[in-house]
N, CA, C and O of each residue as an XYZ file, in Angstrom:
768
protein
N    -281.934     18.707     75.392
C    -281.719     17.833     74.226
C    -282.473     16.591     74.598
O    -282.207     15.993     75.641
N    -283.446     16.172     73.736
C    -284.306     14.968     73.836
C    -283.681     13.959     72.912
O    -283.264     14.266     71.795
N    -283.630     12.729     73.421
C    -283.146     11.540     72.653
C    -284.316     10.617     72.464
O    -285.004     10.260     73.420
N    -284.538     10.234     71.238
C    -285.626      9.283     70.931
C    -285.159      7.938     71.538
O    -283.990      7.562     71.461
N    -286.181      7.208     72.169
C    -285.839      5.871     72.730
C    -285.551      4.944     71.627
O    -286.137      5.072     70.552
N    -284.640      3.973     71.836
C    -284.421      2.960     70.921
C    -285.407      1.887     71.129
O    -285.565      1.408     72.252
N    -286.125      1.457     70.037
C    -287.157      0.395     70.149
C    -286.701     -0.765     69.258
O    -286.040     -0.586     68.236
N    -287.082     -1.928     69.693
C    -286.863     -3.104     68.812
C    -288.158     -3.663     68.478
O    -289.135     -3.479     69.203
N    -288.204     -4.373     67.351
C    -289.393     -4.902     66.803
C    -289.770     -6.090     67.681
O    -288.878     -6.820     68.113
N    -291.018     -6.310     67.955
C    -291.510     -7.460     68.654
C    -291.487     -8.661     67.677
O    -292.178     -8.636     66.658
N    -290.729     -9.667     67.971
C    -290.533    -10.845     67.071
C    -291.847    -11.484     66.740
O    -291.947    -12.103     65.681
N    -292.876    -11.384     67.570
C    -294.154    -12.011     67.318
C    -294.889    -11.262     66.234
O    -295.724    -11.886     65.579
N    -294.678    -10.060     65.993
C    -295.338     -9.245     65.026
C    -294.481     -8.639     63.934
O    -294.999     -8.078     62.969
N    -293.243     -8.745     64.076
C    -292.286     -8.155     63.047
C    -292.497     -8.758     61.662
O    -292.878     -9.918     61.507
N    -292.251     -7.972     60.728
C    -292.275     -8.479     59.321
C    -290.941     -8.083     58.667
O    -290.040     -7.586     59.343
N    -290.821     -8.303     57.359
C    -289.527     -8.061     56.630
C    -289.182     -6.554     56.738
O    -290.044     -5.677     56.685
N    -287.837     -6.314     56.896
C    -287.344     -4.950     57.017
C    -286.442     -4.683     55.792
O    -285.387     -5.301     55.649
N    -286.870     -3.754     54.910
C    -286.171     -3.413     53.723
C    -285.525     -2.059     53.833
O    -286.030     -1.179     54.530
N    -284.379     -1.877     53.133
C    -283.819     -0.496     53.050
C    -284.363      0.148     51.799
O    -285.164     -0.467     51.095
N    -283.959      1.359     51.500
C    -284.377      2.112     50.277
C    -283.897      1.436     49.039
O    -284.492      1.706     47.995
N    -282.899      0.592     49.008
C    -282.463     -0.117     47.783
C    -283.261     -1.428     47.626
O    -282.993     -2.155     46.670
N    -284.204     -1.769     48.484
C    -284.914     -2.986     48.360
C    -284.107     -4.211     48.996
O    -284.492     -5.364     48.802
N    -283.011     -3.933     49.738
C    -282.313     -5.063     50.362
C    -282.939     -5.449     51.639
O    -283.341     -4.573     52.406
N    -283.043     -6.650     51.907
C    -283.701     -7.220     53.080
C    -282.702     -7.331     54.234
O    -281.586     -7.803     54.016
N    -283.072     -6.900     55.495
C    -282.169     -7.095     56.673
C    -282.186     -8.505     57.070
O    -283.250     -9.123     57.081
N    -281.016     -9.082     57.413
C    -281.005    -10.474     57.837
C    -281.846    -10.649     59.159
O    -281.595     -9.933     60.128
N    -282.784    -11.543     59.198
C    -283.462    -11.836     60.411
C    -282.554    -12.444     61.423
O    -282.084    -13.557     61.187
N    -282.252    -11.794     62.574
C    -281.384    -12.346     63.604
C    -282.115    -13.259     64.483
O    -281.447    -14.139     65.027
N    -283.343    -13.205     64.711
C    -284.096    -13.928     65.774
C    -284.831    -15.092     65.130
O    -285.718    -15.636     65.789
N    -284.553    -15.524     63.918
C    -285.407    -16.503     63.289
C    -285.510    -17.874     64.013
O    -286.478    -18.620     63.864
N    -284.448    -18.155     64.807
C    -284.444    -19.436     65.532
C    -285.449    -19.429     66.692
O    -285.730    -20.450     67.319
N    -285.950    -18.281     66.931
C    -287.032    -18.202     68.031
C    -288.481    -18.189     67.369
O    -289.495    -18.092     68.060
N    -288.507    -18.289     66.012
C    -289.731    -18.344     65.311
C    -290.363    -19.735     65.404
O    -289.889    -20.616     66.121
N    -291.467    -19.894     64.637
C    -292.090    -21.243     64.608
C    -291.320    -22.065     63.751
O    -291.069    -21.731     62.593
N    -290.890    -23.244     64.321
C    -290.102    -24.239     63.574
C    -291.124    -25.116     62.684
O    -292.138    -25.614     63.172
N    -290.778    -25.245     61.418
C    -291.605    -26.005     60.506
C    -291.078    -27.344     60.228
O    -291.860    -28.295     60.225
N    -289.737    -27.525     59.978
C    -289.220    -28.762     59.567
C    -287.690    -28.784     59.533
O    -287.056    -27.751     59.312
N    -287.080    -30.002     59.758
C    -285.703    -30.248     59.435
C    -285.683    -31.473     58.542
O    -286.335    -32.488     58.786
N    -284.890    -31.313     57.489
C    -284.839    -32.359     56.475
C    -283.357    -32.652     56.239
O    -282.524    -31.758     56.383
N    -283.001    -33.952     55.860
C    -281.760    -34.344     55.543
C    -281.686    -34.643     54.076
O    -282.447    -35.481     53.593
N    -280.795    -33.990     53.327
C    -280.644    -34.146     51.952
C    -281.673    -33.367     51.014
O    -281.760    -33.637     49.817
N    -282.368    -32.483     51.568
C    -283.312    -31.702     50.796
C    -282.707    -30.267     50.458
O    -283.254    -29.225     50.820
N    -281.614    -30.312     49.784
C    -280.945    -29.024     49.361
C    -280.831    -28.990     47.933
O    -280.870    -29.985     47.208
N    -280.680    -27.737     47.541
C    -280.703    -27.507     46.055
C    -279.851    -26.291     45.777
O    -279.482    -25.591     46.719
N    -279.531    -26.013     44.568
C    -278.702    -24.882     44.242
C    -277.291    -25.018     44.738
O    -276.783    -26.126     44.910
N    -276.669    -23.910     44.963
C    -275.202    -23.935     45.277
C    -274.914    -24.597     46.638
O    -273.771    -24.954     46.922
N    -275.936    -24.758     47.462
C    -275.657    -25.426     48.826
C    -275.849    -26.910     48.757
O    -275.700    -27.571     49.785
N    -276.177    -27.499     47.593
C    -276.287    -28.958     47.457
C    -274.870    -29.545     47.404
O    -274.019    -29.119     46.624
N    -274.660    -30.548     48.276
C    -273.340    -31.111     48.294
C    -273.091    -31.864     46.957
O    -274.057    -32.228     46.286
N    -271.851    -32.098     46.566
C    -271.588    -32.852     45.330
C    -271.940    -34.311     45.611
O    -272.009    -34.738     46.763
N    -272.144    -35.013     44.610
C    -272.426    -36.417     44.626
C    -271.431    -37.170     45.435
O    -270.232    -36.942     45.274
N    -271.850    -38.062     46.303
C    -270.986    -38.740     47.217
C    -270.573    -38.134     48.495
O    -270.007    -38.786     49.373
N    -270.882    -36.789     48.602
C    -270.484    -36.074     49.823
C    -271.578    -36.289     50.846
O    -272.701    -36.626     50.470
N    -271.288    -36.102     52.153
C    -272.291    -36.286     53.179
C    -273.383    -35.237     52.898
O    -273.173    -34.129     52.404
N    -274.608    -35.742     53.287
C    -275.785    -34.899     53.158
C    -275.781    -33.763     54.133
O    -275.016    -33.792     55.097
N    -276.599    -32.768     53.929
C    -276.750    -31.622     54.823
C    -278.102    -31.489     55.331
O    -279.079    -31.903     54.707
N    -278.171    -30.869     56.547
C    -279.542    -30.652     57.124
C    -280.110    -29.228     56.628
O    -279.366    -28.254     56.511
N    -281.384    -29.188     56.368
C    -281.994    -27.856     56.157
C    -283.135    -27.787     57.224
O    -283.932    -28.710     57.392
N    -283.148    -26.627     57.925
C    -284.237    -26.319     58.893
C    -284.896    -25.020     58.427
O    -284.284    -24.035     58.013
N    -286.224    -25.143     58.547
C    -287.036    -23.979     58.128
C    -287.946    -23.423     59.337
O    -288.617    -24.146     60.072
N    -287.867    -22.177     59.413
C    -288.640    -21.441     60.417
C    -289.485    -20.303     59.751
O    -289.094    -19.769     58.713
N    -290.611    -19.956     60.349
C    -291.448    -18.874     59.739
C    -291.847    -17.942     60.885
O    -292.082    -18.357     62.020
N    -291.909    -16.681     60.527
C    -292.218    -15.646     61.546
C    -293.635    -15.934     62.196
O    -294.588    -16.329     61.524
N    -293.691    -15.709     63.524
C    -294.935    -16.083     64.237
C    -296.253    -15.435     63.695
O    -297.276    -16.114     63.609
N    -296.225    -14.240     63.363
C    -297.442    -13.521     62.840
C    -297.919    -14.191     61.567
O    -299.129    -14.318     61.377
N    -297.047    -14.617     60.704
C    -297.476    -15.240     59.414
C    -298.007    -16.655     59.744
O    -298.991    -17.086     59.144
N    -297.404    -17.346     60.640
C    -297.869    -18.690     61.002
C    -299.219    -18.597     61.616
O    -300.048    -19.466     61.346
N    -299.513    -17.612     62.425
C    -300.786    -17.465     63.078
C    -301.864    -17.187     62.025
O    -302.991    -17.661     62.166
N    -301.537    -16.422     60.967
C    -302.482    -16.128     59.906
C    -302.725    -17.417     59.124
O    -303.866    -17.719     58.773
N    -301.638    -18.200     58.841
C    -301.787    -19.372     58.071
C    -302.666    -20.375     58.773
O    -303.426    -21.097     58.127
N    -302.573    -20.431     60.105
C    -303.416    -21.393     60.837
C    -304.901    -21.056     60.680
O    -305.762    -21.926     60.812
N    -305.201    -19.718     60.384
C    -306.638    -19.341     60.251
C    -307.124    -19.661     58.783
O    -308.217    -20.185     58.568
N    -306.267    -19.322     57.827
C    -306.745    -19.352     56.481
C    -306.100    -20.442     55.601
O    -306.664    -20.732     54.546
N    -304.970    -21.061     55.952
C    -304.308    -22.060     55.141
C    -303.452    -21.377     54.014
O    -302.922    -22.025     53.111
N    -303.363    -20.024     54.144
C    -302.504    -19.275     53.145
C    -301.502    -18.452     53.925
O    -301.722    -17.993     55.046
N    -300.382    -18.305     53.235
C    -299.334    -17.472     53.796
C    -299.581    -16.015     53.445
O    -299.625    -15.726     52.249
N    -299.750    -15.055     54.368
C    -299.952    -13.727     54.111
C    -298.835    -12.887     53.731
O    -297.682    -13.275     53.925
N    -299.115    -11.661     53.154
C    -297.999    -10.774     52.907
C    -297.353    -10.491     54.293
O    -298.033    -10.403     55.315
N    -295.997    -10.354     54.269
C    -295.294    -10.186     55.466
C    -294.738    -11.528     55.952
O    -294.024    -11.553     56.954
N    -295.042    -12.649     55.276
C    -294.419    -13.931     55.666
C    -292.949    -13.915     55.355
O    -292.531    -13.404     54.315
N    -292.125    -14.496     56.288
C    -290.693    -14.629     56.123
C    -290.403    -16.027     56.496
O    -290.633    -16.437     57.634
N    -289.859    -16.836     55.483
C    -289.267    -18.084     55.748
C    -287.838    -18.035     55.874
O    -287.198    -17.463     54.992
N    -287.230    -18.576     56.888
C    -285.791    -18.633     57.024
C    -285.273    -20.100     56.923
O    -285.661    -20.946     57.728
N    -284.441    -20.376     55.982
C    -283.927    -21.691     55.760
C    -282.394    -21.741     55.973
O    -281.591    -21.162     55.242
N    -282.079    -22.482     57.036
C    -280.638    -22.538     57.376
C    -280.098    -23.927     56.868
O    -280.869    -24.886     56.840
N    -278.887    -24.043     56.495
C    -278.270    -25.150     55.990
C    -277.054    -25.540     56.914
O    -276.161    -24.731     57.166
N    -277.074    -26.827     57.405
C    -275.913    -27.178     58.395
C    -275.427    -28.556     57.898
O    -276.220    -29.396     57.473
N    -274.123    -28.755     57.966
C    -273.610    -30.124     57.529
C    -273.960    -31.071     58.540
O    -274.056    -30.721     59.716
N    -274.183    -32.405     58.115
C    -274.362    -33.516     58.985
C    -273.021    -34.001     59.559
O    -272.057    -34.178     58.814
N    -272.963    -34.197     60.772
C    -271.686    -34.708     61.497
C    -271.942    -36.018     62.080
O    -272.832    -36.194     62.912
N    -271.129    -36.990     61.629
C    -271.204    -38.400     62.159
C    -270.045    -38.581     63.110
O    -269.164    -37.729     63.232
N    -270.072    -39.714     63.777
C    -269.003    -40.069     64.731
C    -268.813    -39.035     65.785
O    -267.679    -38.770     66.185
N    -269.920    -38.413     66.275
C    -269.773    -37.384     67.363
C    -270.538    -37.969     68.530
O    -270.632    -37.282     69.547
N    -271.053    -39.077     68.489
C    -271.875    -39.671     69.581
C    -271.399    -41.085     69.857
O    -270.756    -41.749     69.044
N    -271.773    -41.509     71.102
C    -271.477    -42.886     71.434
C    -272.472    -43.837     70.695
O    -272.278    -45.052     70.736
N    -273.451    -43.350     70.074
C    -274.370    -44.158     69.358
C    -273.981    -44.346     67.929
O    -273.850    -43.360     67.204
N    -273.789    -45.558     67.484
C    -273.342    -45.776     66.114
C    -274.436    -45.349     65.122
O    -275.633    -45.593     65.273
N    -273.920    -44.721     64.150
C    -274.862    -44.304     63.039
C    -275.508    -42.946     63.432
O    -276.226    -42.427     62.578
N    -275.364    -42.396     64.452
C    -275.956    -41.048     64.824
C    -275.363    -39.952     63.917
O    -274.175    -39.968     63.594
N    -276.188    -39.041     63.534
C    -275.769    -37.901     62.760
C    -276.422    -36.645     63.379
O    -277.635    -36.616     63.590
N    -275.633    -35.637     63.659
C    -276.160    -34.425     64.203
C    -275.767    -33.184     63.329
O    -275.000    -33.283     62.371
N    -276.331    -32.043     63.717
C    -276.053    -30.855     62.827
C    -274.726    -30.206     63.236
O    -274.385    -30.162     64.417
N    -273.995    -29.712     62.257
C    -272.807    -28.940     62.521
C    -273.105    -27.463     62.458
O    -274.277    -27.090     62.519
N    -272.141    -26.624     62.343
C    -272.274    -25.158     62.358
C    -273.084    -24.704     61.033
O    -273.097    -25.345     59.982
N    -273.683    -23.619     61.244
C    -274.581    -23.073     60.085
C    -273.622    -22.744     58.952
O    -272.583    -22.104     59.120
N    -274.049    -23.232     57.770
C    -273.161    -23.023     56.543
C    -273.895    -21.983     55.610
O    -273.239    -21.232     54.889
N    -275.247    -21.959     55.643
C    -275.924    -21.083     54.766
C    -277.254    -20.619     55.393
O    -277.848    -21.323     56.210
N    -277.707    -19.404     54.985
C    -279.002    -18.908     55.439
C    -279.660    -18.234     54.172
O    -279.143    -17.290     53.574
N    -280.819    -18.805     53.844
C    -281.647    -18.217     52.758
C    -282.982    -17.862     53.282
O    -283.454    -18.437     54.263
N    -283.635    -16.863     52.602
C    -284.872    -16.345     53.153
C    -285.794    -16.216     51.983
O    -285.346    -15.904     50.880
N    -287.065    -16.444     52.184
C    -288.175    -16.172     51.292
C    -289.138    -15.213     51.905
O    -289.552    -15.409     53.047
N    -289.524    -14.158     51.179
C    -290.458    -13.118     51.751
C    -291.669    -13.023     50.777
O    -291.532    -12.978     49.554
N    -292.820    -12.996     51.399
C    -294.016    -12.703     50.636
C    -294.464    -11.228     50.757
O    -294.758    -10.741     51.849
N    -294.506    -10.525     49.584
C    -295.007     -9.162     49.614
C    -295.488     -8.898     48.216
O    -294.729     -8.538     47.316
N    -296.755     -9.087     48.071
C    -297.349     -8.942     46.754
C    -297.335     -7.577     46.130
O    -297.505     -7.461     44.916
N    -297.146     -6.564     46.889
C    -297.120     -5.184     46.337
C    -295.654     -4.980     45.830
O    -295.464     -4.287     44.830
N    -294.645     -5.551     46.477
C    -293.279     -5.368     46.042
C    -292.976     -6.345     44.910
O    -292.216     -6.041     43.990
N    -293.592     -7.529     45.002
C    -293.292     -8.615     43.973
C    -294.579     -9.077     43.297
O    -294.985    -10.218     43.521
N    -295.226     -8.280     42.505
C    -296.477     -8.628     41.900
C    -296.586     -9.831     41.119
O    -297.686    -10.360     40.964
N    -295.449    -10.347     40.573
C    -295.451    -11.473     39.760
C    -295.210    -12.833     40.493
O    -294.283    -13.607     40.254
N    -296.179    -12.995     41.410
C    -296.126    -14.268     42.227
C    -296.177    -13.992     43.744
O    -296.612    -14.831     44.533
N    -295.705    -12.750     44.131
C    -295.784    -12.443     45.558
C    -294.543    -12.691     46.400
O    -294.387    -12.150     47.495
N    -293.677    -13.515     45.862
C    -292.464    -13.940     46.612
C    -291.156    -13.458     46.062
O    -291.025    -13.171     44.872
N    -290.222    -13.374     46.912
C    -288.787    -13.150     46.535
C    -287.885    -13.927     47.384
O    -288.235    -14.284     48.509
N    -286.707    -14.210     46.881
C    -285.790    -15.129     47.605
C    -284.421    -14.385     47.843
O    -283.985    -13.608     46.993
N    -283.803    -14.623     48.936
C    -282.615    -13.911     49.337
C    -281.566    -14.837     49.917
O    -281.905    -15.845     50.537
N    -280.294    -14.511     49.727
C    -279.225    -15.348     50.391
C    -278.322    -14.455     51.173
O    -277.804    -13.450     50.685
N    -278.147    -14.859     52.421
C    -277.308    -14.150     53.297
C    -275.996    -14.874     53.564
O    -275.288    -14.555     54.520
N    -275.674    -15.847     52.721
C    -274.489    -16.650     52.700
C    -273.217    -15.830     52.645
O    -273.174    -14.796     51.979
N    -272.248    -16.248     53.292
C    -270.915    -15.533     53.153
C    -270.484    -15.507     51.609
O    -270.913    -16.349     50.820
N    -269.691    -14.580     51.270
C    -269.288    -14.643     49.913
C    -268.509    -15.904     49.606
O    -267.750    -16.353     50.464
N    -268.645    -16.485     48.468
C    -268.007    -17.731     48.102
C    -266.477    -17.573     48.023
O    -265.717    -18.493     48.325
N    -266.072    -16.388     47.612
C    -264.656    -16.134     47.506
C    -263.991    -15.727     48.803
O    -262.764    -15.642     48.871
N    -264.799    -15.467     49.856
C    -264.306    -15.048     51.127
C    -265.239    -15.480     52.251
O    -265.851    -14.627     52.894
N    -265.366    -16.815     52.511
C    -266.283    -17.336     53.525
C    -265.994    -16.765     54.928
O    -266.901    -16.675     55.755
N    -264.795    -16.398     55.184
C    -264.348    -15.856     56.530
C    -265.064    -14.462     56.787
O    -265.146    -14.036     57.939
N    -265.550    -13.795     55.781
C    -266.221    -12.529     55.931
C    -267.512    -12.715     56.801
O    -267.951    -11.763     57.445
N    -268.090    -13.888     56.817
C    -269.306    -14.132     57.610
C    -270.598    -13.816     56.835
O    -270.557    -13.348     55.697
N    -271.676    -14.068     57.444
C    -272.993    -13.936     56.877
C    -273.184    -12.427     56.564
O    -272.693    -11.553     57.279
N    -273.903    -12.176     55.488
C    -274.229    -10.758     55.086
C    -275.283    -10.201     55.963
O    -276.180    -10.920     56.403
N    -275.196     -8.912     56.233
C    -276.132     -8.203     57.047
C    -277.472     -7.895     56.255
O    -278.576     -7.859     56.799
N    -277.238     -7.675     54.882
C    -278.360     -7.344     54.078
C    -278.148     -8.111     52.806
O    -277.029     -8.500     52.471
N    -279.346     -8.348     52.029
C    -279.213     -9.080     50.820
C    -280.316     -8.497     49.914
O    -281.429     -8.175     50.329
N    -279.880     -8.387     48.570
C    -280.776     -7.987     47.535
C    -281.470     -9.234     47.129
O    -280.938    -10.327     47.323
N    -282.721     -9.109     46.534
C    -283.454    -10.297     46.059
C    -282.728    -10.993     44.905
O    -282.073    -10.344     44.090
N    -282.854    -12.309     44.849
C    -282.365    -12.953     43.614
C    -282.996    -12.291     42.360
O    -284.101    -11.759     42.463
N    -282.350    -12.307     41.215
C    -283.010    -11.756     39.980
C    -284.196    -12.613     39.650
O    -284.203    -13.805     39.957
N    -285.222    -12.022     39.015
C    -286.444    -12.780     38.662
C    -286.059    -13.928     37.653
O    -286.865    -14.834     37.442
N    -284.935    -13.895     37.081
C    -284.583    -15.013     36.160
C    -283.967    -16.168     36.943
O    -283.693    -17.203     36.335
N    -283.744    -16.068     38.174
C    -283.186    -17.161     38.919
C    -284.120    -18.391     38.921
O    -285.344    -18.262     38.949
N    -283.519    -19.550     38.892
C    -284.305    -20.774     38.779
C    -285.235    -21.076     39.984
O    -286.164    -21.875     39.868
N    -284.973    -20.432     41.130
C    -285.792    -20.689     42.287
C    -287.278    -20.230     42.065
O    -288.209    -20.799     42.636
N    -287.450    -19.196     41.226
C    -288.848    -18.678     40.989
C    -289.657    -19.753     40.235
O    -290.749    -20.132     40.657
N    -289.108    -20.225     39.133
C    -289.826    -21.235     38.299
C    -289.975    -22.542     39.006
O    -290.968    -23.223     38.751
N    -289.089    -22.961     39.871
C    -289.151    -24.169     40.618
C    -290.206    -24.114     41.635
O    -290.959    -25.077     41.780
N    -290.316    -23.020     42.372
C    -291.304    -22.863     43.393
C    -292.706    -22.747     42.732
O    -293.697    -23.273     43.239
N    -292.742    -22.052     41.608
C    -294.077    -21.867     40.963
C    -294.561    -23.116     40.486
O    -295.768    -23.359     40.510
N    -293.652    -24.001     40.016
C    -294.014    -25.331     39.417
C    -294.273    -26.472     40.494
O    -295.214    -27.255     40.361
N    -293.406    -26.524     41.548
C    -293.379    -27.673     42.416
C    -294.014    -27.407     43.744
O    -294.347    -28.370     44.434
N    -294.206    -26.212     44.151
C    -294.689    -25.904     45.538
C    -296.172    -26.207     45.642
O    -296.943    -26.063     44.693
N    -296.521    -26.624     46.816
C    -297.932    -27.019     47.095
C    -298.808    -25.939     47.362
O    -299.966    -25.960     46.944
N    -298.301    -24.889     48.100
C    -299.216    -23.723     48.504
C    -298.424    -22.442     48.160
O    -297.307    -22.233     48.633
N    -299.020    -21.634     47.355
C    -298.444    -20.293     47.061
C    -296.943    -20.183     46.940
O    -296.339    -19.359     47.627
N    -296.333    -20.959     46.117
C    -294.910    -20.925     45.839
C    -294.162    -21.362     47.008
O    -292.966    -21.073     47.055
N    -294.744    -22.077     48.043
C    -293.942    -22.528     49.142
C    -293.983    -24.055     49.205
O    -294.976    -24.667     48.813
N    -292.988    -24.621     49.660
C    -292.909    -26.138     49.745
C    -293.551    -26.631     51.061
O    -292.976    -27.414     51.817
N    -294.774    -26.124     51.282
C    -295.529    -26.468     52.539
C    -295.703    -27.978     52.562
O    -295.943    -28.537     53.632
N    -295.591    -28.671     51.416
C    -295.774    -30.126     51.490
C    -294.697    -30.825     52.332
O    -294.848    -32.000     52.667
N    -293.639    -30.137     52.667
C    -292.484    -30.726     53.506
C    -292.786    -30.384     54.930
O    -292.110    -30.951     55.789
N    -293.701    -29.541     55.294
C    -294.004    -29.211     56.679
C    -295.328    -29.875     57.134
O    -296.420    -29.333     56.967
N    -295.167    -31.026     57.692
C    -296.328    -31.994     57.953
C    -297.534    -31.255     58.527
O    -298.624    -31.389     57.970
N    -297.407    -30.493     59.594
C    -298.524    -29.953     60.282
C    -299.118    -28.854     59.447
O    -300.344    -28.754     59.397
N    -298.323    -27.998     58.768
C    -298.736    -26.931     57.906
C    -299.460    -27.535     56.647
O    -300.442    -26.973     56.162
N    -298.953    -28.671     56.149
C    -299.561    -29.237     54.998
C    -300.934    -29.796     55.344
O    -301.850    -29.718     54.525
N    -301.089    -30.330     56.480
C    -302.363    -30.838     56.868
C    -303.384    -29.685     57.053
O    -304.574    -29.832     56.775
N    -302.874    -28.556     57.527
C    -303.838    -27.424     57.636
C    -304.238    -26.833     56.293
O    -305.362    -26.372     56.093
N    -303.235    -26.867     55.345
C    -303.538    -26.461     53.924
C    -304.589    -27.375     53.284
O    -305.532    -26.929     52.629
N    -304.380    -28.656     53.504
C    -305.414    -29.594     52.936
C    -306.780    -29.347     53.486
O    -307.776    -29.366     52.763
N    -306.825    -29.101     54.856
C    -308.110    -28.765     55.525
C    -308.788    -27.518     54.907
O    -309.999    -27.490     54.689
N    -307.985    -26.528     54.646
C    -308.444    -25.263     54.191
C    -308.681    -25.266     52.733
O    -309.327    -24.345     52.233
N    -308.205    -26.238     52.001
C    -308.391    -26.336     50.528
C    -307.506    -25.408     49.823
O    -307.874    -24.910     48.758
N    -306.323    -25.128     50.356
C    -305.415    -24.190     49.679
C    -304.283    -24.844     48.900
O    -303.433    -24.164     48.327
N    -304.284    -26.145     48.888
C    -303.188    -26.868     48.153
C    -303.550    -26.679     46.671
O    -304.707    -26.868     46.298
N    -302.583    -26.311     45.827
C    -302.771    -26.057     44.443
C    -303.229    -27.268     43.784
O    -302.645    -28.328     44.009
N    -304.233    -27.209     42.981
C    -304.658    -28.433     42.204
C    -303.567    -28.962     41.307
O    -303.426    -30.177     41.167
N    -302.813    -28.114     40.712
C    -301.640    -28.533     39.841
C    -300.640    -29.341     40.625
O    -300.012    -30.251     40.084
N    -300.483    -29.019     41.900
C    -299.643    -29.767     42.716
C    -300.092    -31.173     42.946
O    -299.331    -32.135     42.837
N    -301.337    -31.258     43.265
C    -301.915    -32.624     43.504
C    -301.873    -33.544     42.283
O    -301.672    -34.751     42.412
N    -302.061    -32.971     41.120
C    -301.994    -33.789     39.955
C    -300.591    -34.168     39.474
O    -300.407    -35.193     38.818
N    -299.598    -33.325     39.810
C    -298.190    -33.570     39.434
C    -297.417    -34.279     40.501
O    -296.269    -34.667     40.290
N    -298.041    -34.458     41.668
C    -297.307    -35.107     42.746
C    -296.820    -36.530     42.489
O    -297.492    -37.361     41.877
N    -295.586    -36.761     43.006
C    -295.057    -38.134     42.878
C    -295.572    -39.018     43.940
O    -295.229    -40.199     43.980
């Protein structure tokens, strides 16, 4: 009786993993990917805190293979995976007055570029957040893409600097995009 060896994907070359229903597997190793940015207060949608509530941190990571291709061309290739995690800001946790640090992960959202799967722009968006009615259930293992009618698609198409991505918020990547001439002209003219 022969048993096939169990193999794991090399995180440096791995791309998105879909099942037969088109659901994306949650990327477990995203915190070992290329770090792009952490922002305070740059949240939108259901993870945006109500007015007057403390701001939250968002951190963005991209898979290494996609980042390497971006460094060459200034464009995000098919197989790009962005992982955006949301964490509350915690104050009064340090001896330094006014210091704010990140709390436990509250949300995990992912963007995937696959122009054959998503020919109307190349991107799709996923949420692995725990169910709102049962947060104790934990983060989902798999997620279906948001419907094409979700506001994230039109927002990214209208406001993103490079290929439906908010590369303008990732200082080093934005510089590379400007050098490569891949910043959308519409972004430059509409920029605040």
